[in-house]
C-alpha positions as a Python dict, from the first residue, in 0.01 Angstrom:
ca = {
    (1, 'M'): (0, 0, 0),
    (2, 'N'): (285, 234, 21),
    (3, 'A'): (289, 503, -245),
    (4, 'C'): (677, 436, -344),
    (5, 'P'): (867, 183, -220),
    (6, 'A'): (1028, 183, 104),
    (7, 'P'): (1440, 216, 55),
    (8, 'E'): (1621, -30, 281),
    (9, 'P'): (1763, 168, 642),
    (10, 'A'): (2121, 190, 497),
    (11, 'E'): (2000, 364, 198),
    (12, 'L'): (1834, 665, 388),
    (13, 'Q'): (2120, 917, 381),
    (14, 'T'): (1960, 1264, 388),
    (15, 'W'): (1705, 1451, 599),
    (16, 'R'): (1508, 1488, 233),
    (17, 'Q'): (1508, 1119, 210),
    (18, 'V'): (1379, 1080, 592),
    (19, 'Q'): (1123, 1389, 524),
    (20, 'E'): (1023, 1154, 217),
    (21, 'E'): (975, 848, 401),
    (22, 'V'): (820, 1001, 637),
    (23, 'A'): (522, 1137, 417),
    (24, 'D'): (484, 835, 267),
    (25, 'T'): (427, 631, 595),
    (26, 'A'): (139, 910, 676),
    (27, 'I'): (-35, 907, 308),
    (28, 'T'): (-22, 528, 405),
    (29, 'S'): (-179, 565, 735),
    (30, 'L'): (-458, 849, 553),
    (31, 'V'): (-574, 579, 306),
    (32, 'S'): (-571, 310, 552),
    (33, 'L'): (-800, 508, 774),
    (34, 'Y'): (-1024, 582, 489),
    (35, 'R'): (-1035, 225, 384),
    (36, 'M'): (-1158, 112, 707),
    (37, 'L'): (-1375, 431, 813),
    (38, 'G'): (-1488, 527, 456),
    (39, 'E'): (-1662, 875, 520),
    (40, 'E'): (-1615, 879, 897),
    (41, 'A'): (-1256, 898, 899),
    (42, 'P'): (-1219, 1307, 849),
    (43, 'A'): (-1406, 1331, 1157),
    (44, 'F'): (-1203, 1044, 1366),
    (45, 'F'): (-884, 1169, 1217),
    (46, 'A'): (-952, 1526, 1344),
    (47, 'A'): (-1095, 1410, 1733),
    (48, 'V'): (-739, 1179, 1712),
    (49, 'L'): (-562, 1461, 1608),
    (50, 'A'): (-681, 1716, 1864),
    (51, 'E'): (-609, 1476, 2148),
    (52, 'K'): (-269, 1437, 2044),
    (53, 'S'): (-170, 1796, 1969),
    (54, 'A'): (-322, 1872, 2270),
    (55, 'K'): (-126, 1636, 2425),
    (56, 'F'): (251, 1712, 2216),
    (57, 'L'): (227, 2049, 2087),
    (58, 'A'): (156, 2185, 2444),
    (59, 'F'): (316, 2450, 2604),
    (60, 'D'): (428, 2540, 2944),
    (61, 'A'): (356, 2871, 3180),
    (62, 'S'): (701, 3012, 3008),
    (63, 'G'): (553, 2962, 2681),
    (64, 'D'): (841, 2697, 2596),
    (65, 'Q'): (672, 2404, 2422),
    (66, 'R'): (712, 2096, 2668),
    (67, 'H'): (811, 1806, 2406),
    (68, 'R'): (1024, 1842, 2143),
    (69, 'A'): (1212, 1614, 1885),
    (70, 'P'): (1578, 1603, 2071),
    (71, 'C'): (1702, 1407, 1753),
    (72, 'A'): (1621, 1654, 1495),
    (73, 'P'): (1821, 1920, 1397),
    (74, 'A'): (1732, 2271, 1405),
    (75, 'A'): (1574, 2432, 1099),
    (76, 'D'): (1904, 2622, 1007),
    (77, 'Q'): (2105, 2300, 1046),
    (78, 'R'): (1913, 2070, 858),
    (79, 'E'): (2038, 1964, 488),
    (80, 'R'): (1905, 2194, 210),
    (81, 'S'): (1843, 1940, -117),
}
């Protein structure tokens, strides 16, 4: 069901390739939800997204984001491809 064949893990060399793989996973997941839930998929996804984003994109009292991806480089340090 993947939009494109997944490269072998050893072949993932650039952030662009990693980002494309993540996007492919997201697309595959959304297609799967639609196949399982049909017309109910958008509402289901919106509800789950609201719940998860409240947890993972939350900010503390000082305005700092509580959850960050520790392994991801800052935007200005990523490869430009």
